[in-house]
N, C-alpha and C positions, 0 to 999 in steps of 0.2 A: 340055710341056717347052720346045718351040721358041718358043711364044708368050711364055713367061716370059723366056727369054734375049733375045728381040727387044725386049721391054718394057724390060729393064734397059739395053740399048744405046740405045733411044729416050730413056730418061730422061737419059742422058748428053748426047745431042744437044739435048734440050729445055733442059737447064741451060746448055749452051754458048750456045744462042741467046738465052736470057734475059740472060746476062751481056753478050753482044755488043750486044743491042738496048735494054737497060734500064739506064741509068746508075745507078739506085738499086740494082739487083742487083749491078752491078759494084762499087759502093762497099761493099755488104754482104759480099762475099767478099774485098775488098782486105785484104791482110795475113794472111789466114786460111791455116793449114796444117792439113789434116785428111785422114785416110785412114779410110774406112769400107767396109763391104761389105754386100751383100744376098745371101742364100743360102737354100737349102733344107736340111732336116734331113739329106739324103743328101750334102750338100757341093757341090751345083752352085750357081754364083753368079758374081758379078762384084764387083770392088773398085773404088772410086772415090777419086780424089785431087783435092783443092782446094789449089792452091799457086800463088803468083805471079800471083794474079788469074785463074787459069784452072781449068777443070774437065776432068778426063780420067778414063777408066776402062779397065780391062783385064779380059778374061775370066779367070775363075779367082779363087782366094781368096788373101789375103795373111796372113802370120803374125801381124802385130800391128796390127790395125785399132783405131781409137779406139772404134768401136762397130760392132755387127753386128745386122742385122735377119735373123732366121732364121724362114723360113716353113715350115709343116708339109710342104708339097710345092709343086711348080711350079704346079699348077692353082690352089691357094689363093693363092699369091703373086700370080699374074696377076689373079685376081679382086679381091684387096684393093687392089693398086696401080692397077688400072684402073677402080675403082668411081667412079660419079658423085659419091656422097657419101663422099669420101675420108676425112674425119675420122671419120665414123660407122663406116665399114668398118674403119678402123685400130683404133678403140677396141673394136669388137666382136671383131675378130681377137685382140687382146690378151686380152680377157676369155675367149674360147673357146679360147685357147692355140693358135690357128692361126698366131700370130706371137709370137715371143719376142725381146725386146730385151736385149742385153748390152753392157757397156762403160760409157763415160762418158755419163751421162744429160744432162749440160749440153750436150754436143756434139750429142746427139739433138735436144734442144730448139732448138739453133742451126740444125740441118738442117731442122727443121720450119719455121722462119722462112724459110729459103731456098726451100722448096717453095711458099711463098705467092707467089713471083714467077712460078710456073708457072700460077697461076690466071688465067683470062681477065679482062681489064679490065672492070669493071662499067660499064654505060652510065649516065652521070651524069643523064640525063634520065628515067630510069625508076626 
């Protein structure tokens, strides 16, 4: 449970760093207003806000997120979010119902685009 909570907090920090260090990421979120949350079935989670070119998050849930990622439990949430093959883990979790998405799927796809900025830069020589 604690690892899941820490990972959600770390996600906030990673997004904030990407916005600060990568002008393309800053442009990607410019003008965007979005509230979403990641939680477990038993209601533990964190909600995130993107507004005024900034990313923030708060422990706990919000009443009206634009979308929600609901993980079966904290252990599965941690495993899915920290997987090396994140896209594969994400798709497998949806198939196995370890993860349920609800809300505005257009915003989910936008968020997936944002997470691309968290990937390490590839080495152009290799």
